[in-house]
N, C-alpha and C positions, 0 to 999 in steps of 0.2 A: 338397363337400357341407356344408351347415350342420349344426350339432349342435342337436338339438331338445329343448325343454322341460326345462331345468335349473332346479331350485328357486332362488328368490331367496335371496341372503344376508339376514341380519337387518338389515344396513346398508341394503340396497336397500329392504327393507320399511319401514324408518324413513323414508327419503327419500320413499317413496310416500305417507306421511301428509301431506306438504305439497303433494301433487299438486293442481293447480288449472288452470283453463283460462285462464291468462294467461302473458305472455311472460317474467315473472320467476319463474315456478314452476320446480321442479327439472327438469321435462321441456321447459322452454322454451329459446329460443335464446340467452338472456343468462346462463344458468347454466353458466358456463365458467371455466376457469383460464387465465391468460396468464402465462408466465414467459419471460424473455429473457436472452441471454448476449452479451457483447461478444466477437467472434471476431477474433483476430489471425492473419493468414495468408491466402493466396489460396485461396478456396473453389472447389472443383470441383463445379459444380451437378449434373452427372450422377451423380457419386459420392454426393452428398447425397440425391438422389432415391432411389437404390438403398438407401441406408442407412435412409431413412425407411420404405421398404417392408419392410425387414428387421425393424424394431421393431414394425411392425403385424403381421407374421407371427409374431413372437416372443411378443407379448402379446395374448392373446385378448380382453381387456377392451376394447380399442380397437375391436373389431368385434362387440361383443355388444349386442344390443338387449333392452330389457325390454318384453315383451308385457304390456299392461295390461288387455286385454279378458278378462273372465271371470277364471279363476284365473291369477294373474300368474306369469310364469316368464321365464327368460333364454333367449336364442337366439343362438348364435354363428354368424357368417357367415364365408365365405372372405375372405382378405386382398385388399384392393384398394389401389392406390397413394394415399397421402394427397395433398392439395393442397399444392403448394409455390408460393408467390408470390414473385417476385423483383422488386425495385425498387431504385432508386438515390435516396439522400437528395439533396434539392435543395441548392444552394449558398446558404446564408443567413448572417445575421450572428450567429446564436446558436451556442453551443458544441455539440460532438458529443454530449456527455453529455445536454444538454437536448433535442436532437433525438431521441436514443434514448428518453428518457422520454416525449416526445410520441408516439412510435410506440406504446409500450406502452399509453398512455392511449387512443389511437385504437382499438387492438385490443380493449381492455377495454370500450369503449363500443359495440363492434360485436357481431356475432352469430356463432354457429356453428350450422349446420343440424342440429337434433336428429333429423332423419330420414335424414341422409346418413352412410354409413359410408365410411371409419373415422372415429371421433371424435377426429381429430387433423388439424390443418393447420399449416403452417409458413410463416413469412415471413422471407426473407433480404433485409435492407436494407443496401446497401453505401454507405459513405462514399467508399471508393476500392478499389483492387484488393487491399489487404491489411488493411483495417479495415472490419468489418461488424457488424451486429446480427442474431442469429438468434433469432426469437421462436417459441415453440410455444404453440398454443392447443388446448386439449382440453376436451371437455364433462365437467362435474363428475360426471355419472352414471357415467362410465367411469374417472375418475382422482381422486386427491387431491394435495395438495402434495408429499408424499413421492414419489408415482408419477412426477411430472414430472421429478424429479431422477434417478430410475431411468432414465427415457427418455433424458435427455441423456447420461447415462453410457453407455448401450447404443448410442446414436446415434454418439457419438464413436468407440466401438470399431469399429462396422461401417463408418463412413466411412473410418477409417484402413485397414481391411482392403480396402475397394474401391479405395483408393489404392495398394495393393500393399505396405503395411507388414506386418511380421511381428508380429501382435498375438495375445494369448492368446484362445482360444475362450471365449465367454461360457458359463458353466455354466447348466444348465437351470434356468429359473425356474418355480416353482409357478404354476399358472394360477388365475385368480380363481374359477373353478368349484370348484377344490379347496378354496379358502378357504370357500366356501359350505357344502360338505360338512363340513369340519372344524368350522366355527363351529356348525352345527346339531347336531353330535355332542358338544358340550361337556357333560360330565356328571361324576358322581363326587363324592367328598368335598370336593375343592377348590372345585368349582363350587357345591356346596350351601352351603359355608361363605361364599363370596362373596355369594350371594343372601341369606343370613342377615345378613351385615354390612350390606348395603344396606337390608334391611327394618328393622333396628334404627336405623341411622344416619339414615334419612329418615322415621322415624316422626313424624308430625305436621308434617313440613316442607312448605313451599311454595316454588316457585322465586321468586327475587327479580326480579319484573317491574317495569320502570321506567315511570313515567307517560308517556303519549304526548301529543303536541300535538293530534293529530287522532283522531277516533273511527274505528274500523274500519267502523262503520255509515255513515259519510259516503260510502263508496264511491269514494274518490279513486283514480285509476288507479295501480296499483303501479309503482314505479320505484326503482332503487337508486343512491345516490350515495356518495361517499367523501370524508371529511375526514381530512387528514393533518397531523401535527405532529412536530416533532423534539425529543427529550429530549437536552439538550446532553451533550457528552462528559464533563464534570466530574460531572454527576449520574449518568450511566451507570457511570462508574468507582466512584462511591460505592455504587451498587446492587451492584456486584460485590464490593466490600470488605465490605459488610454481609452479603451472602450467604455469603461465606467465613467470616466471624467467627461466624455463627450456624448453621453447618452446613446452610445452605439452598441454594437455587438462585436465580438471577436471576428465574426464573419465579415463585417463591413470594414474593419480595420485591415484585415488581410486582403480583401477585395480591392481596397483603395491602393495598397502597395502594388498589387498585381496590375491595376489599371495604369500605373506609371510605367511599369515594364512594357506593357502592351503598347502604350503611347510611343515609347522609344522604338519598339520593333516596327511599328507601322508608320512612324513619322506623322502621327495625327493626334490632335487633342480631343477629337470627337470619338470617344472610345465606346464601343458596343461589345459587351462581354456576355456570353451565354452562361447561364447557370441552371441548376435544377431546383425545383421545389418539390415537397412531398406530393402535391396534387391530389390530396385525399378528401377534398371538400371539408376542410377543418377536421372535426372529429367524426364525421359521418362514417368514414371507412378506416378508422384508426386500427381496428382489429382484423382487417381483411388482408388477404394475400393476393398479390397480382402485380402487374406492371403499371404503377400509378404515377411514377415520377413525371414531372412536367418541365419542359424546356422553355425558359423565358430569357429574353434579351434585356440586359441592363445597360442603359445609355447614360454615360457619365461624361459630361463636357468639362474638361479640366482647363480649358483656355482661360488665361488670366489668373489662374491660381498661383499665389506666391508662396504658400506654405502647404505642408502636408495636411495641416488641420483644415484648410479650405477644401482640399480634395476630399477629405473625410466627410465634411458636411455636405458636399454635393452628392457623394456616394450614398450617404445616409438618406437624403431626400429621395434619391432615385429608388433605393431599396424599399423604403416605406411605401412609396406610391405603387411600385410594381408588385410587391408581395400582397398588397391589399386588393389588387386587381388581377389575381392569378386565375387566368382562364386557359383552356386548352391551347396548346402550341399552335395547332392548325388554325384556330380562330385568330391568334395573334398574327400569324403569317399572312392571313387573308387581308389584314389591315395594312401590311407592308410587304407586298409581293416581291419587291426587289431586295429585301433586307439581306438574304443569304447569298446573293450573287457572288461576292468576293470569295466565299468559302468553297465555291464550286469551280474556281479558276484553276488553271493548270499548275501554277507555282505558288499556291497559298492554301491554307487549311484553317479551320476553326480551332480555337483553344477554349475549352469549357472549364470553368472554375467553380469548385464547390468545397464546402467545409462540412465535415462530418462532426456531429456533436459527440459529447462524452459517451463512451461505450456503455451498453446496458449490462449491469452486473446483477446476476442472480445468486451471488454467493450467500447473501444474507436472507433473501426472501423466497428462494425457490422451495417448493414443497418437497417433502420426502427427505432422503438421506444423502443426496448428492449436492455438491456445490459446483456452480457453473461460473467461470470467470472468462469473459471474452478476451481473446488474444488480439489486442488492439495495436500494440506497439511493434511495428515491423519495419526496421530501418534498411533492410537489404534489398537492392534492386534485382532484376532478373531479365534474362534475354527473351523469355517467352512467357506471356501471361494472358489472363482473360482478355478477350478482344474488346476493342473500342471500334465502332464503325468507321470513324474518320478522325483525322487530326490528332489533337492532344487533349487529354482529360486530366486536369489538375485536381487533386483531392488533398485537403489539409485535415488531418485527423488528430484530435486531442486524445490524451491517454492518462493513465494514473501515475506515470513517471514525471509529469510536469512539463515535458517538452511537447513539441508538435511535430508529427511526422508528415512530411510532404511526399506525395506520390504523383509522378507525372507518367501517365500511361500514354504511349505514343505509337503511331504507325511507322514501322521501320522502313516501309517503302517510300515514305515521304521525308523522314528526318534521320539525320545521323545522331548517334548517341551523344557525341560531344556537343552538338547544338543544344540538345535538351538539357544536358548537364550545365552548360554555360548559362542558359536562361534561368535555371533553378538557382544557381549561384548569384546571379544578378538580383533575383527576387529576394533572396535572403539578405543581401547587402542593403537593398532599398528598404526592406521592412525594418531591419535593425536600426538604420539611420533615422527612419521616420518615427518610430516609437520612442527613440532616445531624445529626439529634438523635433517635435511636431511643428514648432514655430520657426524653425530655421528656414532661410531662403531656399526655395525649391529649385532643383536642377532638373529640368525636363529633358536633358540630354540633347 
């Protein structure tokens, strides 16, 4: 029996703000997440199918639909087996790593049926009997980046169990509907203080929307592309050293460089950059699957800064204050109702910036006889990829090779590829100069 009429989470209400009748909208077939792992060992496909069904049974979010007619609500359906596609890589002249990346790009340019449950499908592509790629595709209304890593952890456990290995039982995971209830119940002195902080912090603020190449009124068909670039290992190491020396994180160092680029693009020193937090109530929902990510604005006033170190310290204070007052986005917007105005204009769009942590490696601690290594380093761009609802999404991803891969996912109906590539090049130049000489006189352009 299905569970009827569960109130939406505030995250789901936020996503509904971007609802539109096109394929790149949040309820369209391109709004998905694709993650892949290199698998070493002989995969038992029957055990894999049973393990996939186990994770669908375990996590209600994978089989929860959002009913959007009239008063919106969640509806949970019974578990059904997800689709598992099995294929063999062809014998070609390119490396296995390149073939694996091609597979991921193919899936990201594809679709997942937003009307078909569960919101999960898997592709097992084999090089040979002991070397394969396992890719998971999920719809973004049901998962976020953290969730997919929860899925692979649970999948590895259940696969090993079906293979007869003695594995620990998975502890009960809170369900997404419990998160919805918890989130809507946030109240008390701490929540009031957080709302007061955002009201003061964002007084008079406007999101830093960057100029677009095309007008929204042009009516160009929406589509999403990705430009990727690599920050060399020597610069990545310098980012880490500066972060350690200034009691910051790599996130804050890269965010500070990005703030300088945005300041130049918008001709303003009052920079307001949107980013994402896990939004999981600390550790309360760390083992849960769902759309938890929270959208928060970081306001960094760089007026009067003479060096990058000064920008860094202002960004550090902003991040510490904001992350410690992480409340649902809709609560934040209620304190600053005019904040997003520039992002809705005809010739400007928001640019969100996030940094992914090191990939989760199951190679050493996964139960059973398989090794799982996340495919995290992907330097090649693509003309069609998983949708972003609007503007540009910057993601900086660390990996085991020592460099940092930057991905700018952007709306092709708003931006030319050359514009995004030039902005990425500018960011790299600013970051390299900043970490090499953080006390040099600052050029605000």
